C-alpha positions in Angstrom: 0.1 0.0 -0.2 1.3 3.6 -1.2 2.4 6.2 1.5 0.2 9.2 -0.4 1.2 13.0 -1.1 -0.9 15.7 -2.0 1.6 18.5 -3.1 0.4 22.5 -3.4 1.6 25.2 -3.2 0.7 26.3 0.2 0.9 22.7 1.8 2.2 19.2 1.4 -0.3 16.9 3.0 0.3 13.0 3.8 -2.0 9.8 4.2 -2.3 6.3 3.8 -5.7 4.7 2.7 -7.9 3.1 5.3 -10.7 1.6 2.9 -11.2 2.5 -0.6 -11.5 5.9 -1.6 -10.8 7.0 2.2 -7.4 8.6 2.5 -7.4 10.8 5.4 -5.0 13.5 6.3 -2.4 12.0 8.5 0.5 14.7 8.9 0.9 18.0 6.8 3.4 20.6 6.8 3.7 24.1 4.7 5.3 23.7 1.2 9.1 24.7 1.3 9.2 26.7 -1.7 12.7 28.3 -2.4 15.2 24.6 -0.6 14.8 21.5 -2.2 17.0 20.1 0.3 13.7 21.5 3.1 11.4 20.1 0.5 12.8 16.3 0.7 13.4 16.2 4.4 10.3 17.2 4.6 8.6 14.5 2.8 11.0 11.6 4.1 10.0 12.6 7.6 6.4 12.2 7.1 7.2 8.8 4.8 9.4 7.5 8.2 6.2 8.1 10.4 4.1 5.9 7.9 2.9 2.7 9.4 5.3 -0.2 8.0 2.2 -1.5 6.2 1.7 1.4 4.2 5.4 1.9 3.0 5.2 -0.1 -0.2 5.7 2.7 -2.5 5.0 6.6 -2.8 2.4 8.0 -4.6 2.2 11.7 -5.2 -0.4 14.0 -6.6 0.9 17.5 -7.8 -0.1 20.6 -9.1 2.4 20.0 -11.8 3.6 17.5 -14.7 6.4 14.9 -14.9 8.2 14.2 -18.0 7.4 10.5 -18.4 10.8 10.2 -20.1 13.1 12.3 -17.5 10.9 12.9 -14.4 11.6 16.5 -14.7 8.9 18.7 -13.0 7.2 21.5 -15.1 5.7 23.5 -12.1 4.5 27.1 -11.6 4.5 27.9 -7.9 7.1 25.9 -6.2 10.0 27.5 -7.3 12.7 24.4 -5.7 10.8 21.7 -7.9 11.2 23.2 -11.5 13.4 20.9 -13.5 13.5 19.0 -10.9 12.8 14.6 -10.8 11.3 14.9 -7.8 10.7 10.4 -7.5 14.0 10.1 -8.2 15.0 12.3 -5.3 13.0 11.1 -3.1 13.9 7.3 -4.2 17.1 8.2 -3.0 16.0 9.0 0.5 13.4 6.8 1.3 14.8 3.7 -0.9 11.1 2.9 -1.9 9.6 3.3 -5.6 7.9 7.0 -6.2 5.2 7.6 -8.5 4.6 11.5 -9.3 1.1 12.5 -10.9 -0.6 15.6 -12.0 -3.3 16.4 -9.5 -6.0 16.9 -12.2 -5.5 13.6 -13.4 -5.8 12.4 -9.6 -8.9 13.9 -9.9 -10.0 11.6 -12.6 -8.6 8.9 -11.1 -10.5 9.3 -7.8 -13.5 10.1 -9.5 -13.3 6.5 -12.2 -12.0 4.5 -9.2 -14.6 5.7 -6.3 -16.3 8.7 -7.0 -19.1 9.8 -9.0 -18.1 8.5 -12.3 -16.9 5.1 -10.6 -17.9 1.9 -13.5 -17.1 4.3 -16.5 -14.7 3.5 -19.1 -14.2 6.9 -20.1 -13.8 10.0 -18.1 -12.8 13.7 -18.8 -12.2 15.1 -15.4 -12.3 18.9 -15.5 -10.9 21.5 -12.8 -12.9 25.1 -13.0 -10.7 26.8 -10.0 -8.9 30.0 -10.5 -8.5 28.6 -14.1 -9.2 25.3 -15.9 -7.7 22.1 -16.1 -8.2 18.3 -16.8 -7.6 14.8 -16.6 -8.0 12.0 -18.3 -9.2 8.4 -17.2 -9.5 5.3 -19.8 -10.0 2.2 -19.1 -9.3 2.6 -15.4 -5.7 4.4 -16.5 -4.6 8.0 -16.7 -3.7 9.4 -20.1 -0.4 10.5 -20.3 0.6 12.9 -22.9 3.8 13.8 -24.6 5.6 15.4 -22.0 3.6 14.3 -19.3 0.4 16.9 -20.6 -2.9 16.1 -21.4 -6.1 16.4 -20.5 -5.6 20.5 -20.7 -8.2 21.6 -22.8 -8.0 25.1 -20.7 -5.1 25.9 -22.5 -5.5 26.9 -26.8 -6.0 30.1 -28.5 -9.9 28.6 -29.2 -12.4 30.8 -27.6 -15.0 32.4 -29.6 -14.7 36.4 -28.1 -18.4 36.8 -28.6 -20.0 33.6 -26.9 -21.6 33.0 -30.1 -22.7 36.3 -30.9 -24.2 36.6 -27.4 -22.3 39.7 -26.8 -20.0 42.0 -29.1 -16.4 41.1 -29.6 -14.7 41.6 -26.0 -11.1 40.9 -27.6 -8.7 38.4 -25.9 -7.5 38.1 -22.7 -3.5 37.3 -22.0 -2.9 33.7 -20.8 -0.2 32.7 -17.9 0.9 30.1 -21.1 2.0 33.1 -23.2 -1.2 32.7 -25.7 -4.2 34.5 -26.2 -7.6 33.3 -26.2 -7.3 30.3 -23.9 -9.9 29.3 -22.2 -8.3 29.5 -18.9 -8.8 32.8 -19.4 -12.4 33.1 -19.9 -13.3 29.7 -17.9 -13.0 29.7 -13.8 -13.2 32.4 -11.4 -10.3 34.6 -13.1 -12.1 34.1 -16.6 -15.4 34.9 -14.5 -14.0 38.4 -13.7 -12.1 39.2 -16.9 -15.6 38.7 -18.4 -17.3 40.5 -15.8 -14.9 43.5 -16.2 -14.8 43.9 -20.1 -18.4 43.5 -20.5 -19.1 46.0 -17.2 -16.0 47.7 -16.4 -16.2 46.3 -12.9 -13.5 44.7 -11.3 -15.0 42.4 -8.3 -13.9 38.7 -7.7 -15.9 35.6 -8.8 -17.7 35.2 -5.8 -19.7 38.0 -5.9 -20.7 37.8 -9.7 -21.9 34.6 -8.2 -23.9 36.1 -6.0 -25.4 38.8 -7.8 -26.3 36.2 -10.6 -28.5 34.5 -7.8 -29.9 37.4 -7.1 -31.2 38.0 -10.5 -28.8 41.1 -11.3 -29.1 41.5 -15.0 -25.2 42.3 -15.3 -23.8 39.7 -13.3 -26.3 37.2 -15.1 -24.9 38.0 -18.5 -21.2 37.7 -17.4 -22.1 34.2 -16.2 -23.9 33.1 -19.5 -21.1 34.4 -21.8 -18.4 32.5 -19.4 -20.8 29.5 -18.9 -21.4 29.8 -22.6 -17.2 29.4 -23.6 -16.5 26.8 -21.5 -19.6 24.5 -22.9 -18.6 25.4 -26.5 -14.7 24.1 -25.8 -16.0 21.3 -23.9 -18.1 19.8 -25.7 -15.5 19.4 -28.3 -13.9 17.8 -25.8 -16.5 15.5 -24.8 -17.3 14.5 -28.4 -13.7 13.8 -28.8 -13.2 11.5 -25.8 -16.9 10.3 -25.7 -17.4 10.8 -21.5 -20.2 8.6 -19.9 -19.5 11.4 -16.9 -17.7 14.5 -16.5 -16.7 15.1 -12.6 -15.7 18.8 -12.0 -13.4 20.1 -9.5 -11.9 22.8 -8.2 -13.3 25.8 -5.8 -16.1 26.6 -8.5 -17.3 22.6 -8.4 -18.5 24.1 -4.9 -21.2 26.1 -7.1 -23.4 23.6 -8.1 -26.2 25.7 -9.6 -23.4 26.9 -12.2 -22.3 23.5 -13.0 -25.9 22.5 -13.5 -26.3 25.5 -16.2 -22.6 24.3 -17.9 -24.2 20.7 -17.7 -27.5 22.0 -19.5 -25.8 24.0 -22.0 -23.1 21.4 -22.7 -25.9 18.6 -23.5 -27.1 20.8 -26.3 -24.0 21.0 -27.9 -22.7 17.4 -28.0 -23.3 14.4 -30.5 -24.4 12.0 -28.0 -27.7 12.0 -26.3 -27.0 12.2 -22.8 -30.5 12.0 -20.5 -28.9 12.2 -17.2 -26.6 15.1 -16.0 -23.5 14.9 -17.4 -21.2 17.6 -15.9 -21.9 17.3 -12.4 -19.2 18.1 -9.1 -17.0 15.4 -8.5 -17.5 13.4 -4.8 -13.7 14.1 -3.8 -13.8 18.1 -3.7 -11.9 17.9 -0.7 -9.3 15.2 -0.8 -8.8 14.5 -4.4 -5.2 14.3 -4.4 -4.7 11.9 -1.6 -7.3 9.8 -3.1 -6.4 9.9 -6.9 -2.6 9.3 -5.5 -3.9 6.5 -3.5 -5.1 4.5 -7.1 -1.6 4.9 -8.8 0.9 1.8 -9.1 4.5 1.3 -10.3 5.1 -1.1 -12.2 6.5 -4.4 -11.4 9.8 -3.6 -12.8 10.3 -0.6 -9.8 8.0 -3.0 -6.8 11.2 -5.1 -6.1 9.4 -8.2 -5.2 6.9 -6.0 -3.2 3.4 -7.5 -3.5 
């Protein structure tokens, strides 16, 4: 059984499975962002404190991508890990296999194995948080693309700045990936804020826009309709390409169930298959997807060194 980690820019959380899909947090600490030695020390200390029965291997969910050829991490918010082969570094300290997976991929795996998409063959899990991300599981396995990147439906210059004619051309917003016109700039919480400011001139946070939308405010309603429309249009293409039977939603906006239901309703009018039941739904493991997903990672037999 694995010692599981969920690594974010703020905290490192550690735990191990006590039942299928149940991975309580056993330990956590602030993420050392600037010192690789401190980072490895923190993780090794948590592994050392785990019960021996849980120490077959280490499974890590992280907000970044590990190159499958080199192990090098591409990561935005933990400076000391940029370009580092974390799996090898930690293996050298703890002397057991170490696996590293993207956090959105772990969300997809958690929901496919023990969540709202359990039993589904094809699962596209999406993240609507500050930005837009995603992960893909097919036949119970994470799909890992070239360079370790897959499921990143939030990036690429694909957005229609009129949202299908709902508004006049808003122009394109600059994305952190270096491009303009990415869904990441108009989808997630940051996207709602961008859209609302472009349409109204008001610089307010996404939660305020959502509150005003729920209260029937005309300007906020237009902003939510436009953002949701652009999300639904891009998402429909991925649904047609991948054929998922469930699209779990993680990230902060997944808690806005009315927003997710609105997106789902629009998506199901745009896809080729006839989905009679909700397709885009809040994930089950909203608070603990990283640890739960990591608990389902498995190293190749060649790395297990005879461990059952």
